[in-house]
N, CA, C and O of each residue as an XYZ file, in Angstrom:
212
protein
N      -3.016    -19.545    -15.839
C      -2.156    -18.489    -15.337
C      -1.252    -19.101    -14.268
O      -1.729    -19.767    -13.350
N       0.057    -18.871    -14.395
C       0.970    -19.443    -13.409
C       1.039    -18.568    -12.146
O       0.461    -17.482    -12.109
N       1.729    -19.034    -11.142
C       1.767    -18.370     -9.844
C       2.347    -16.966     -9.928
O       1.786    -16.035     -9.350
N       3.456    -16.798    -10.633
C       4.077    -15.472    -10.704
C       3.175    -14.476    -11.435
O       3.153    -13.299    -11.074
N       2.451    -14.906    -12.427
C       1.518    -14.018    -13.127
C       0.359    -13.624    -12.210
O      -0.089    -12.478    -12.222
N      -0.115    -14.573    -11.425
C      -1.209    -14.307    -10.492
C      -0.774    -13.314     -9.420
O      -1.530    -12.407     -9.071
N       0.439    -13.478     -8.895
C       0.957    -12.551     -7.876
C       1.115    -11.156     -8.473
O       0.745    -10.166     -7.841
N       1.659    -11.072     -9.678
C       1.830     -9.775    -10.341
C       0.490     -9.091    -10.568
O       0.364     -7.882    -10.376
N      -0.492     -9.851    -10.970
C      -1.833     -9.304    -11.199
C      -2.411     -8.751     -9.898
O      -3.000     -7.670     -9.886
N      -2.245     -9.483     -8.823
C      -2.753     -9.053     -7.525
C      -2.044     -7.780     -7.053
O      -2.701     -6.856     -6.574
N      -0.730     -7.718     -7.181
C       0.012     -6.541     -6.745
C      -0.370     -5.302     -7.550
O      -0.466     -4.209     -6.992
N      -0.587     -5.460     -8.855
C      -1.048     -4.336     -9.676
C      -2.415     -3.846     -9.194
O      -2.655     -2.641     -9.136
N      -3.296     -4.761     -8.854
C      -4.629     -4.398     -8.373
C      -4.561     -3.674     -7.033
O      -5.306     -2.722     -6.803
N      -3.679     -4.118     -6.155
C      -3.535     -3.467     -4.856
C      -3.008     -2.051     -5.029
O      -3.471     -1.133     -4.352
N      -2.048     -1.862     -5.924
C      -1.453     -0.541     -6.099
C      -2.344      0.399     -6.918
O      -2.544      1.551     -6.531
N      -2.871     -0.070     -8.022
C      -3.610      0.794     -8.936
C      -5.130      0.740     -8.772
O      -5.834      1.559     -9.365
N      -5.639     -0.177     -8.007
C      -7.081     -0.295     -7.809
C      -7.654     -1.465     -8.570
O      -6.948     -2.158     -9.303
N      -8.932     -1.675     -8.389
C      -9.600     -2.781     -9.056
C      -9.572     -4.072     -8.264
O      -9.984     -5.119     -8.763
N      -9.094     -4.006     -7.042
C      -9.081     -5.216     -6.226
C     -10.396     -5.347     -5.461
O     -11.246     -4.459     -5.537
N     -10.566     -6.423     -4.741
C     -11.825     -6.717     -4.071
C     -12.158     -5.721     -2.967
O     -13.321     -5.624     -2.573
N     -11.183     -4.980     -2.455
C     -11.464     -4.012     -1.394
C     -11.898     -2.666     -1.944
O     -12.317     -1.789     -1.188
N     -11.801     -2.495     -3.260
C     -12.127     -1.232     -3.921
C     -11.309     -0.087     -3.334
O     -11.798      1.036     -3.207
N     -10.073     -0.378     -2.982
C      -9.155      0.596     -2.426
C      -7.791      0.322     -3.024
O      -7.508     -0.798     -3.450
N      -6.946      1.335     -3.058
C      -5.596      1.104     -3.550
C      -4.615      2.038     -2.859
O      -4.989      3.111     -2.387
N      -3.365      1.619     -2.805
C      -2.340      2.389     -2.119
C      -2.103      3.742     -2.766
O      -1.942      4.749     -2.076
N      -2.081      3.764     -4.072
C      -1.775      5.004     -4.785
C      -2.716      6.131     -4.380
O      -2.258      7.220     -4.034
N      -4.012      5.889     -4.416
C      -4.977      6.929     -4.053
C      -4.978      7.229     -2.556
O      -5.135      8.384     -2.160
N      -4.807      6.225     -1.738
C      -4.846      6.433     -0.291
C      -3.633      7.174      0.237
O      -3.731      7.871      1.247
N      -2.495      7.040     -0.420
C      -1.279      7.698      0.052
C      -1.016      9.027     -0.648
O      -0.066      9.730     -0.305
N      -1.838      9.371     -1.611
C      -1.689     10.625     -2.336
C      -1.837     11.797     -1.372
O      -2.813     11.874     -0.625
N      -0.878     12.698     -1.389
C      -0.924     13.869     -0.528
C      -0.334     13.650      0.857
O      -0.306     14.579      1.664
N       0.132     12.457      1.147
C       0.747     12.160      2.438
C       2.204     12.608      2.404
O       2.956     12.195      1.521
N       2.604     13.434      3.341
C       3.994     13.902      3.376
C       4.886     12.838      4.005
O       4.410     11.930      4.687
N       6.180     12.967      3.764
C       7.093     11.986      4.352
C       7.137     12.149      5.869
O       7.407     11.187      6.589
N       6.871     13.364      6.360
C       6.830     13.568      7.811
C       5.667     12.803      8.434
O       5.816     12.182      9.486
N       4.520     12.852      7.784
C       3.365     12.110      8.286
C       3.618     10.608      8.206
O       3.270      9.867      9.125
N       4.219     10.166      7.116
C       4.455      8.736      6.907
C       5.467      8.164      7.894
O       5.433      6.970      8.191
N       6.367      9.002      8.403
C       7.405      8.498      9.302
C       7.148      8.843     10.772
O       7.996      8.573     11.622
N       6.002      9.428     11.078
C       5.658      9.760     12.465
C       5.115      8.529     13.171
O       4.164      7.894     12.716
N       5.746      8.211     14.296
C       5.311      7.051     15.076
C       4.409      7.539     16.210
O       4.748      8.491     16.913
N       3.272      6.892     16.383
C       2.308      7.283     17.406
C       2.070      6.101     18.344
O       1.771      4.993     17.900
N       2.206      6.351     19.635
C       1.986      5.335     20.670
C       2.829      4.073     20.464
O       2.411      2.983     20.854
N       3.994      4.211     19.865
C       4.877      3.062     19.690
C       4.435      2.094     18.601
O       5.002      1.008     18.477
N       3.431      2.469     17.807
C       2.949      1.602     16.730
C       3.785      1.807     15.477
O       4.573      2.750     15.406
N       3.625      0.945     14.502
C       4.344      1.074     13.243
C       3.952      2.361     12.533
O       2.824      2.838     12.660
N       4.899      2.915     11.783
C       4.606      4.094     10.980
C       3.954      3.649      9.667
O       4.004      2.474      9.306
N       3.353      4.587      8.973
C       2.773      4.285      7.658
C       3.874      3.822      6.709
O       3.682      2.883      5.936
N       5.033      4.489      6.772
C       6.154      4.122      5.896
C       6.586      2.672      6.142
O       6.860      1.934      5.196
N       6.645      2.273      7.402
C       7.024      0.891      7.721
C       6.001     -0.100      7.170
O       6.372     -1.131      6.607
N       4.737      0.206      7.328
C       3.695     -0.709      6.861
C       3.664     -0.811      5.340
O       3.396     -1.885      4.800
N       3.931      0.282      4.648
C       3.850      0.281      3.184
C       5.079     -0.361      2.555
O       4.954     -1.093      1.573
N       6.243     -0.106      3.092
C       7.475     -0.549      2.444
C       8.085     -1.790      3.054
O       9.200     -2.159      2.685
N       7.411     -2.442      3.961
C       7.952     -3.665      4.557
C       7.328     -4.882      3.921
O       7.657     -6.009      4.291
């Protein structure tokens, strides 16, 4: 498996599940409103910044 295939496989696992953390973005962000995702607390990064950066 070449590098680009390995990266693609890893990104699919992170988004759809099946990765070593047994967690995925799709399920964890389900039901999160854009207001919640863009709310900054104590000057820390927003959820939107962390997910899309």
